[in-house]
N, C-alpha and C positions, 0 to 999 in steps of 0.2 A: 218560594217564596220563603224567606226566615225570621220576617219581621209581620208580629201579629197589628198593628197598628195601621190600619188603613184610612189617606188621606187623599179625596178631592182636589187637584188643584187649581182645576178651571173648568169653572162652571155659571149658567147664567140663570136670571128668574125675569118672567116677563113684566117684574115691576119695574127693573134696571133694564132691558135691553132688550128694545123695539124685535129682535131676531127671537127672542128668548120667548118660549110655547108652553110652559110652566111655570106657575105661579111660586114663589120662595116654601109657602110650605108643602107645597107634590115634590120639590127637590130634595127638603129636609127630611120626607116619608119615604124617599125612596133611598137616601142611601142611608138609611138609619135600618130600614127592611134588609139592605146589602152590607150591614155590618160594619159598614165604614163608622170609623174613630169621628172624623171629623170633614169639613168641607172648605175650602177658599171661595167666595163669590166674587166672580171677576167681572162686572157688567163694565159693557162698553161705557167706556168713559165719553170716545170722540167716538162718531158714527152712529154704530145704531144701537143710541144710548135714546132713554125714553125723556132724558131731561131737554124742556124745551128751551130752543134756540135764544129766547127772547129773554131769560133769567138772568136778573143780574148775576154775577161772580158767586156771591153767598149763597146765594137762595139755587144757582146751581149745583156747587157742591153738597146742599142741605140734602134736595131732593135726591141727587146721585144715588146716596147711601139705603136709600127707601127698601131696595132690594134685600140688602144685608140687616136692616135691622126686622125687616118681618123675617127672615129664614133664622134669625138668630134669637129672635123669639120662640118659635117652634123648636129651635135646637134646644133650647132651654129648659124647654118640656119634657123631652123625648130622651135627655143625654147626647144629643151628637153637637159639638161642639161646631162652633160656625163661626167661620174668620173675617175679615175684609180685605178686598185687594181692588183692582180694579185691569181692565185690559183696554190699552191704549195705542189707536188705530192710525196710521198713517197711509194712507193709498193703499192697503189691504196690508201692509206687514203688523205687525199686532206684538206687543210687548205684554207682560203682566209685570206688575211695580209690587211689587211685596213691603211692604210697607209705608206707603204713600197714605196717607191718613187723612185726615180732615185737616189738622194742620197745613199740611203740605201743598196741598190743596191751597186753600185760602192764601196763602204765603205768595204763589206761583200764579196769578190770575192770567199773565200772557203766556202760558207753558203752550199755550196751542199755537202762540206765532210765532215759535225761534229756531223752527227748524228740527227735524227728530237727533240728528250730531247732536248740538247743541243742547237737547232736552235730555237726552238719555246721559249725559256727561254728568249736566246738573241735577236728576237723578242719582245718579251715582255716588257722587259726590255728598248728596243729600243720606248717603248713607240706606239707603233702598236697593234691594235684590232684582235684577231684573233678568226676566226668563223669555226668553222670546219663541214664541207662540210657533205652533205649525209652521214653522219658516218657509217650507215646500208647495205650502198650497198653495194652486193651479187656482182660478175660478174667473170669471170674466170682469171682475171690481177690482181685481191686481193688475195694475199693468208692469208691475216687475219685483221680483223675487229681489229682496234689498237685504244683504248681512252685514252685520256690524257687532262682528267679533268683537274691539279693543273697549264696547260697552256693553256687553253680554255676558252673565253669569253665567244663566243655564239654557238649556236646549230641550224645549218637548219634544220626546221624542216618539210620543204616542200620538195618531192622528184620528179626526174622529169616524163614525158608521156612516157620515155621509159620503163620502167615496167606495166604492165594489171593495171587496177584502184586499185584492190585489192591486188596488190602485194605494191605497191605507199602508198597504207593508212596502211597496217602493216609495211612500214620503217617508215612513218609519227610516227606512236604511238610509238614506239621503240625510236626513235629521242626524242620525248616529252618528254617519260620516262628518257631518260639521262639526256635529261636539268632538270627537276626536280628534280632528285635526286643528282645532284651535283652543283643544283642551281643557272645555267646556263641561261643566256640570248635566248631568244627564237627567231631566224628570221626566215623568209620567203625568197625563192628563187626559180627560176625555171629552174637555167643550162641551159641556151640556149643554145643550139649549131645548132640547125634549126627548120622550124615552123610546121612539119606532126608530128601528135598527141601530141602538144606542151600544157603541164600541168602545167597553167598560173600562177604563184605566186609571192611573193615578200614582200614588207613591206609597208603600210601604216605611215606618219609621219602625226606629228599635226600642222608642219609646215614647209618650204620649207627650204632646208639644203643648207647652201652657197657652201662648198664643203663636198669631204670625209669627214675630220673628224670631223665636224660638221655633218655629215650624224649620225659618231659615237656616238658623245654627245646625241643626240635625243635617239640612241638606249639605251645609257646606262642611261640616265634620264627619261628611262620605258613611251617618247613618240612617243612609235609607234607601231603596231600593224600587224599581220602575216593573211598575206591576203588569203582567201581563197582558195585553188586551182581551175580552171577551165580551163577543157578538151579545146585546138580549134583548128583548122585544123585536124578534127582528119580525115577526106575523105583520 
């Protein structure tokens, strides 16, 4: 790895994701200990979200950012940069929207109703960077694998430690094939939900990113590289 500024691009908090098993404070402490420069909080906006379904749209949006806000406060204390993003799930097909802040969400209250291809086009037209997270993940809640390269900017080519090493590595190979076949950017991420048997990854950057869109700029300019996955906390 030739770049020194390390970023986790995909992690969850218990405040924002039902499937998240560690708090925003614990996430920040963990990555600060691992000498990462920053993290991107990608809590679930659909699917496994802690946002109550009966909330009005504005209240849904406000509640969604509680995990990020808690992590940002902790990051400011210890010097870890914390950026906000979201994970959008559609029948198990998951996409990270880099640059989809409160303003975009408030302006698009119908985003859950227009279908995935139409949503991805709208997101792309708004200048938001789209990462297909773990595109070949197989699980009982995923009825089919759906690839939409025309509305995808980058592919997460490292998978979490929830699978045995041989399976995770096979999923990585398929993701790299997908990125190569369609000329998409490769990024690494850990999809952190807990710390048990975590397969830690991410991206390393040429310089420190000022904010989420500056991180996107580094990715687009080819000034990042995938961090080789490493299992931590295997016991």
